[in-house]
N, C-alpha and C positions, 0 to 999 in steps of 0.2 A: 875234259879231262879222264881221262881212264883210271878204272882202279886196279890196282896190282889183282894180277890172277892166283890169291893165296886161296891155300883151303879154309874152310870155316871150323875146321875137325880141328888144326891146329890152335884156335883161338886158347883153349880151354892146357888142353897140355902142355903147350907153352908157360903160360901162366903157372901149371902145378909143377911145371921145368923150374923156373926162375922164383914164384915165390910159395910155394907146398903149403906153409900152414897160412897163409893170408888170408880172411873170409872172403868167399865169392857168397856165398845167399844161405837165408837165414826165411824160415817159414814156423810161424809161432814159436814153440819154442829149441827146435831144430836149428842146426847150422850145419855146413857144412866147409872147410876150406876149400882151394883149389885144388889140391891132392881128391880131398873125399869129394869134389864135384868130378872129377877125372874119372876117378875107379866107378862112379854112378853111372857114368855115359856109357861105359866100356859093359857096365852087366848088361845095359839097352845097346850094346852093339852083340851081345854075346846073345842073350835073349831075341830080337830083332834078327839077325844073319842064322844063326847056324840051328835054331828052333823054329823058325818063322822066314826062311828062305828070303827074308827081303834082302834085295841088291839093287844096283844101281839102275834106275830109272821104273823103279815101283813105289808105292803111295802107301805113309801110314796117315790115317786118321786119327785127332785125338777127340774127344768129345768127357767134361769136365772143368769145374772150376779152377782158377786159377788151380796152379802145386806146383811144386818142385817138380815132376815126373814129366810133365810138357817140354822145360825144359835140358832135362835130357836128352831126354827122345829126340828134341831135335837135333841135338848136337851127335848123339848115336847117327838118324839119320844123315848128316851132315858125312858123317866117316864111314857112310857105305854109300851112298851116291844112292839114297832115296829122298823122296818128298812128303813133307810134314802138311799135312792139310789138315786145318785147325778150325774145329768145327762149334758152333755158334750154340752154347748148351740151351737157350731163350728159344731156340725154333719146336716144332711141333716134330713130330712122326713123321708123318708127311714130308715136309722141307728139307729134310735130315736124309730121309729117303734119295729123294730127287738128288742130292749131292753127294747121295754113296754110291746109286748105282752109277751119276757122271765120269768119279772118279776110281771107281774102281781097286777100292784100296787092300792092299794083300791082307791086314789085319786094320783094327781099330782099340786103339787100349781108351778106355772108358772108365768112367767113375764108376763105381756099384749104384749110387742112387740112377743113375742114367741110362744104366744098362736097357731099359726096357724101350728107351724112345730108339733103340737100332735094331728092335730085334731080333732073331737068330741067323739073317743071313749071312751076315757077314763074322768073321775069325775074329776072337774080341781077348785079348788082354786088361788087366787090373792097373792099377793105377802105381803095385806096386810088383815090380818085375819077378817074375816066381827064377827059382833053379832053374837055369840050364841040365837040360835031361841027354841034349845028342852029345854023343862023344866027337863028332866031324863041326872043328871049329872053323867059324866063321871066314870066310877071306879079308887077307890084311889087305884091304883096299882103301882107298881116298877118295872122297869124292870130286867132282872135276870141276871146273869153275865152270862150266856150262851144264851142268848137271842141274837138272827143277830142285827149288831145293822147300821153296812155297808152296803150297796154292790153292788161293785163300779167296774165297766165292763171294761174290758184287752184284748186287743182281742190272742195276742199271735204267737203261727207260724204260726197256722194254717188261722187265718184271721177273722175268727167266735169267736165275742166278747162272752168272758163268764164273770161271774161276781163272784168278787172275793167275798168272804163273809167272813169278819170283826167279831163279835161276842167283847162282853160286855169287856170281858176278854180282850181281845186283843186292843179294843181302849183303857186300860186305861194302861196297859201293855206298850207301845205305848207312851202314855202320858210319864209314871215314868221315858224311855227312851230317851227320851227328853227332862224332866227337869232335867236329867241327864247331854245331852249336854249342855243344854244352860245354866245350873246353875239358871234357873227361880227364881224367889220372886217375891210375891206382888210388889215390886217396878221396876220392868219391866216395859216397855212400848214397845210391839210388833207391826212394820206398818209390813201390810200381802198387799199383794199387787198379788200376784200369785190366780188363780181360785182357789176356793175351790170346785170345782167337783173334780179333784183329791186330791190324799190322801197326795202328797203333801204342795197344798195351805192348806190344812183344819189341815193336821194331824202335821205334821211337827212341826210349831210355837202354832199356833193357838190355837187350841184347849186345848195343852200341854200349853199356855201360863196364859186360863181361870179356869184351871183348880190350875193354882197357887196362882190364885187371882190377874190375873199381867190386866193389860191393854191391849186393841187394836183397833188398829185403822185402819180401813179395806176400800181399797178402789177398785171402781166397778173394776177394768183394771188396767195394766201396764199401766203406763204413766212416763218416766224418769223427766218430767220438774214437774211433781204431787209431785214423790217422792221425789228429793230436796228439792220442795218447806214444804213437813210436814219432812222433816228431821231437816229441818230449824226450822220448827215453831211449828210444836209438839214434838221435841224433842226425836223422837225413844228411845231405846238402842239396837235394832238390828231389822234385817227385815232379809226374806229369799229370796233369787234368782238364778235366772238360768243362764246360760250361754249368753242364747241369750238379757237377762236383763241388765247384767254385762254390756254387751259387747254396749247395748245403752245407759248405765249413762258416759261409759264414754267417748263417742263420742258426749254425750251431753254439749252445751256451756257453760250450767251454774257450770259444772262438776266439773272446775277449782278454781272457786270461795264459791264454796259452802263448809260453815259448818258443819261438818262432826264430831265435838266433843264428839256431845249425846251419838254414836252407841263404844260401848261396843265388838264389832262386829259385821260381816254378815255372814252367812250362807248361803251355795250351795249346789248343788248336780245333780240330774237326769240325767249325765252320766259323762266321762272323762274331769274333767274342764283345759281347759290350763291354765299355769301360765299366758302368759300375759294378761290373765281378770283377775289373781290373784292379778298380781303386780301393779296395779293401785291403789289397797286398802289399798295393804301393805305399801306404800309409802305414802301417805294420816293415815297414822297411825291406819287404822281398819281392824286388822284382820280377818280376812275369811277363817271362819271356813267351812269342809266338815258336810255332810250327805251321806251315804249311806244305802240303799234301795229296796224292789222293793215293788209295788204295795201291794202283799202277804205276805210283809213282815211289816206293820204297818204306815210308810212305817220304821222308825227307827232302822237298827241293829248295824251301824258302827257309829264312831261322830269323827271327827277330833275337836276337843273341841279347845277357842279360846288361852287357855294359850300355846296350841302347833303351832296354826296354821303357825307362818311367820318360824319356823324353820323345821318345817313338810311340809313345799310345794310339792304337788308331790302322799303325802301321803290322805286317806282318813280317817285313823284315826285306833280306834282299836273300839272292841265290844264294844258294849254298856251291861249294867247289867241285864236287862230280859231276854236276848239270850245269844244261844252255835253258835258258825259258826263252819263250818269245810271248807276245802278245797277239794273236789274227783275229782278224775278222772272219764273217764264216765266208769269204771265199778264198779262204786260207794263209792273207798273203801277212804281210806286218799292218798293224794301225799305225798311223802318223803320232808324231812324241805327243806324250799328254793323253792323248786319248785311249777308253776301254774298249777293254778285247778280249776276249778266252785264250790261258793261260795255255800256252804248247812247251812242255816239257822232251828235252832229250840229252842220253845219256847211261850208264853203263845202270842204273840204280832202276831204269825204266823196265816193268814188263816186258817180256818176252812174248807174251801174245795172252789167247785166253784157252782153256783146257778145250780142243777138240771142238773147237769153234773158230774156224779160221774167217766168215762172214763177217763176226764182230768184232773181231782185230783187224781185219781190215779199214775195216770202217771206224776204225780212234783213230788210226793214225796217218797224218795227213806223209805228203813225201819225201823224203830224209830222216824220215825216222821220229819225226815228232809225234809224240802223246797227245791228241786234245782233251783235255779236262776237263771241260765243261765250265769250268770256271770263269767269272768274268771278273777282271783285273784292270787297274790303271798302275800307272808310275810316274813318281812325281818325278821332276829335275832334279831333283837329289838321289835318287835313280831308289827309292826305299820303293814297295810294292805294298798293295792297298786292296783287297781282294772285294769287289765292292756285290757282286750276287752269283745266282748260281746257274745259269742257264737250262742246265736240266732240271727236272720237275723233284730231285729227291730231296723225303726233308729229313734233320737232320737234329735226333730229340735226342738230349741225354747222350749225344756219343756216339746213339747207332742210327744210321742210315735206314730209313724209310724211302721204300718206292712205291708212288702211289700207285704204278698200272697193279701191280700184285694184289691193293686192294681193290681198286677198280675192275678188275677181272671176279673178282667173290660179289661185288654187287652185281656185273654182270649174268648171271648165274641167276639174277632172282628175279621170278617174271612178271614180279608186283613192282619192277625197278626198272623205269624207261630210259633213263639214261641220270650218268652220275659223272662226277668229278673229286676226285681228289688231293690239296690243295694242305701248305704246311699253314700253321696262326701262330705269330707271337706267342711264347709263354713266357712266365718270370723263372716261372720254378729249371724246366726245361728245354730252352730254348727254343725251341715250337713242337707243334704237336700237330700231326693230321687230325684233318677236319673233314666228313663226306659228306660233299652236298649234291646232294639227292632228289632228282624230277621223279616222283610216285607214277604209278603210271594209270591211277584213278583216284580221285581224289579220297582220303581217309584209307590207304590202305595197309602202311604204314605208318607206326613212329617208330621215334627213335629205340625203345628196346627189341625191337621186330631187327632194325637195321644191325643193332649190335651183336646179335645171336649170331646174326648170317658167318660171323669170324671164329667162333667160335668151331677150340680142334681145327681149323683153317690156316692159320696164321698166330705166332707169336703173339704173346698176349701187348708185348710192347706194342707192336705195329697197330695193336685195334683203334679204330679211331674216336678219337678225345671227345668229340660232340660230333654230331647229326646237322643240317643243317637244311631243310625242305624249302623245294624254290617251285615256280610256273615252270623255267628255262633255264638251260644253262646261257652266260653268255661267249659268243660265238664271232670269227672274223668270217671276210664274204668269201671263205672257202668252206666256212663249216668249222672250222679249228676252232674247240672249245679254249675259252681266253684266260687261263688261270691267272696270270697278272692279275686280271678284274677279278677276278675272286678272292684272289688275296689281297688285294689292297682295301676289298668290303669286308671283309670279316677283321682284317685290321684294324678298321675305323668303327670297328661295332654296327655298320651299317646293315639292312638286310642285304639280302642276297634276289632277292624276290625281285 
């Protein structure tokens, strides 16, 4: 089912025309009506278009904690036909430099406290747009459906970041899928606390809510106390969480006495969500739905709606309307009914490919335009989908994707490391954490602090291994490939990997 080709730039202006005084966005003590939101978008159109010459096909990068300016810039880019490149503020300057060099933005919108991380090579703007000094007005353009809208970097199994390109049609199709998953209306109030540099924080609830004319309250970052306080004070109808934030809420001393009555449900996702994290919400009368997808699928591809959340714990739901799903085997053919297989997705919501990487794009798709997610699922006789494993090696820790190949590349540079592998270990707080399993070149040549020091300044701290285990050899199959499943099993059971 294809989504209609409507320009994203019309979302805010249409609601500003129909409900100019309705609340669109709040942040701290600041509040914007839809008319005020539209005015902010126009300010950014003027600055980016007239002052910096941003036009169709150009890229605008954004680096900062959650802030209203990112949403204003998003819709300004939609108007100009440009692509927004949201950057992860947790990355090192070297990692950010790679992504900036790859996407070549016309300008970087950056928070002042992070400006040093991007150096001086790229023209930059602060989060508050300066007055327009150019007397030449920007062209009166509307972004076209096929224009790239988001370029979101994701590493994959090679460890080299790739820019997943979502065009305007994909963002619109995802919004329609997400509206179906949540039943969004203009009366909804969405509390956004997850980072907007991920498609989860940006595209699962925030943009779809604005498309529906709802109100969004934005937090700079997640804080369990602030979330509980705003649930009571601002009275949201829904919010999006990941396992790590759910766990933090349950542990907070204010959880037991918090008034959650405004919530008609919360959504979660990002990985297989343990029932132990869902149960406390259900015990408080708050259905905990789920969204399944990947950066490359918009992300919304499967949804467990609130009406089914309690009775279907353990399922991620059923496919949403504007995409198709299959379960395939290693040969790309459909698996027999009831058998597990890799999730393949096709639809308008799916990426057009990876930025300037034809090889990676070709490898990601089956014939017919089916994107291979790398996730293993099964479908029960009633049509409910269950994610059972990930065929990719990605570790999902606190909602962040950590790719072992990036860590293994650092370890490989150390002359004292004979060989190493990085795998995920279950963790009560973060869901998973990366663990480095290292074979020293000579006995006693390394200790854990020395291995940890290898990552300083090279990878963001959230990617650093939570533990280092020294072994005599890594388990391998007859072809010589490291058997990571054995390492994961041994680490999870507490058995020595030696």
